[in-house]
N, C-alpha and C positions, 0 to 999 in steps of 0.2 A: 159502756159506753156511758150507757144508760143512767150511771150515779154521777160523773161528771158532765156529762152533756157534750162530752168532744169522741166524737165518730174514731174509733179502731184504739181507746186510749185504755189497756187491755194488753197482755200475752199475747194476744193472736195481733194485736196492732205489729207489735214490736217484734214478733215473726214475718208477719204482713210487709213490713217497713226492709225487713231485713233482705226478704227473697225478692224483693222488687231493686233492691240495691239502692236504696234514696235514704236521704236524713230525717230527719224530724220535720225541718224547716222546709224541705221538698216536697215532702206527703201533705203538710196541709199550707200550701200555698195554693189560693182560690185560682192563681191563673194561670196556674202550672198542671194541677188538678183537684178535678170534680169526684164527690163521694154520694153515690147515689145508691144509698141502702135498696133492698127486695121491698123493705117493709120500714115506715117511719118512724113508728114505735118498738118500744121493745116488749114483744108478744109475751114473756112470763118465761118460764120453766115450766119443764115436764121431765117423764121420768128419765130421761137419759141426755138431757141437753134442754137449749134453750125449745121454744114451741117454733112453729115454721112460722114466716113472717103472712102477715095477716094478706089476704088474698084481692083484698080491695085497693094495696097501693098501688102494685105496679101498674096494674090498666088506668091508675084512675092520673099519674103522674109520671110515669117514664118516657112517654110519648114526647109532653111535655119542655120536660126538661132534658131529653137528648135531641131536640129540634135544637133547642139553644145554644147546643157546644158545635165547637169547631168541626165539619165534616171528616179532613182530615184527622185523628185522632186511634191513640189505642184504647180500645178498652180489656177492661182486666175483668173478668169474671168469674167471682169466685163461690163454688161450692155451689150444691146442688141446684139449689134454686133456681140461682141465676143462670144457674147452665142449662134447666130445665124452660125456661124462658128465652134466652138470648143463641142458644145452639141447636138450631132446626135438625143439622145431622148428627146428634150426639150420640154417642154409645147406650146401651140398657143401663150400663150402671156409669157411676162418677169416674171409678180407675177408669174405663174404656174410655170414657170424653177425655181424661185428662192423659191418659195415654198417648191419645192424638195431639196433643199439643203444638207441636211444629207446624201441622196443616192449619191452624189457625192465625199463623204469624203472617204479617209480619203485623195484622189488621186487628189482632184479638189476642189474648192470653188467657188459657184457662186452668186453672187452680183447684184446689179443693181449699176446704175454711181453713184458714192457719192455725184453727183454734187449739191449744193445749190436749185436747178432749182427742186429736185427730193423733198423735203419738204412734198410736198402733197400726193405722195407715201408711203414713211416712215409714215406722220400720219396716213393712212388708213391701214397700213401693221405694226402693233405695235408689233406683233410677229418677226420680222426681226431680230430687235436689241435688243428684249429680249428673243430670242430664239438661234437665227443663229448666232448671234454677240461672244457668248460667247464659243460656240461652235467652231466658226472660231480663235477665239483669242488663245485659245488650243493649236488651231493644227497647227496655227502657230510658238508659242512659242517651240513646240515638232519638229517643224522640222530645226528652229534655233539655237535651242539647243547644247552647243559646243559638247555634245556626241551624238547627234543623227545619226543615219545613213540612 
C-alpha cells in the first residue's frame, strides 16, 4: 500500500477480500466500505515485520471518522492493535480473541491480520478458515446486499 497509495493493494489485501467474500470493486466502493487504518502512515519495518501503528493516529482521528459513518454498520476488526483498541472484552491473546468470533457477530467481525506472515497462525488454527470465514462471508453478504437495512 505504501508504494501504490492504494490500501490493501498487496497479498494481505487479496487474502482479506477472499476472507470477506468481496470483489475488488465492492471492497473499494466508498459507498459500501470505509477503510480506517489504525495508523495513517506506514510505520516502517522492524525485525519481524511492520512496526506497530503510530500511537497518536487512532486517538486523533478514529472518533471523528466513526461518527461520520452510519450507526448500523459492520465493523471488521483486523489484527491485535485494532482488537486492543476496539474489543474491550478481548482475550489475552489474539488467538483467544479471534476464537470468540461468533460472540461479536452480527455487529463486528474479528480476525487476525491477513498477512502472508501469518501462515503459521492459520496452520495452527484451521478452525478460523473452516468455521469463521464462512460465517463472516455470510454476514458481509447480508450487509452489502442491495436490500440490506
